N, C-alpha and C positions, 0 to 999 in steps of 0.2 A: 573403559571408555563409556562416556555418557551418551545416551540416545539423544540426538538432536531433533528438535521439532520446530517446524517453520509453518507460518500461516500467512494468509494474504491480508493486506491492509487496503481497504477500499476496493475490494473485488466487486465486479458487477453482481448485483443482487437479483433475486427472482423477479422483481418488478421490471427490470430492464428486459429480461428474457420474455416477459409476458407482454412486451410492447408498450409499457407504460413509462419508459425512460428511466434513467438512472438518477437516484437521489443526489442532490448537490450538497455535500457536506461542507460545513464551515471549517475554518482553521481550528476552532475550539473542538469541533467534532473529531478532527484528525488527531489532535493532541490527546484527547480523552481515549480514543481507540488505541493509540500506541501505548499509553500508560496502562490501560486495562489488559492489553495483550501481554505486556511484560509482567504485570502483576499475576497473571494466570500461569506464568512459568514458561512461556514460549521462549525459545532460543533466538528466533529470528522472525522478521516479517518482510514481505516483499510487496511492492506496489506494481500492479500491471499497467501497461499502456493500453487501457481499454476505455477510450473516451475522454481521457485526461492525461496530463503530463505526470509521469511517475515521480519526478524529482522533487517537486514541491511538497507532496505528502511525506516523503522520506526526510526532507530537511526539517519539517515540523516534528516528525517522530524523533529525529536525532536530538532535537532541542528538549524534548520532554521525556526522554528515557535515559537510563544509565548503562545498561549492559547488553541490551538486545542487538542482534546483528540485523543490518538493513540491506536490502538489495532490490533490484528490479527483476521482473519476469522477462520482459522484452522491452527494450527501448531503442527504437529505430531512429538513428540520428538524422537522416535526410530522406524522409519518405517520398518527397516529390522530386528529388534530384534525378537528372538524366545524365548518364555517363556516356 
């Protein structure tokens, strides 16, 4: 059995934790990050719901990769809903 390795795509960076806000990547940045991650040999990437929608980056990643597995860390469907 092969060892599976996963990494984050567009995880919050240190600038965000230093109070400087999170960088705003372009669609081209997302595509390049996904291609580079796959080229490095990672088996999967996940996009967190940390200040942005996790689904758009994963859609872009799917379009620009061939074999890598894609997923979300946490995606809350109805954060403001009251039951």
